[in-house]
Phi, psi and omega in degrees: 000311177295324181298315180302315182294325178296318178302310184299317180297320182295316176295323178298312182299323176302309182294321176300316183300316180298316181292317180296319174296322176297313180301312181296320179296318182292317182300310181303314178298311178297317183296316180302316183299311180299319182297320179291321180290321178295324177297315180298312178301317181295314180298317177298328177290318188282324186281000000 
């Protein structure tokens, strides 16, 4: 009984980790896009 719950928790943790990784990946891609766009705007303003 205890073993089963442990296995369940382990799979839950795995799924959580995967979701967290996906969220981080998406956040980084969006942030880099925004950062690049801001850089372009900044460069066009200064030049």
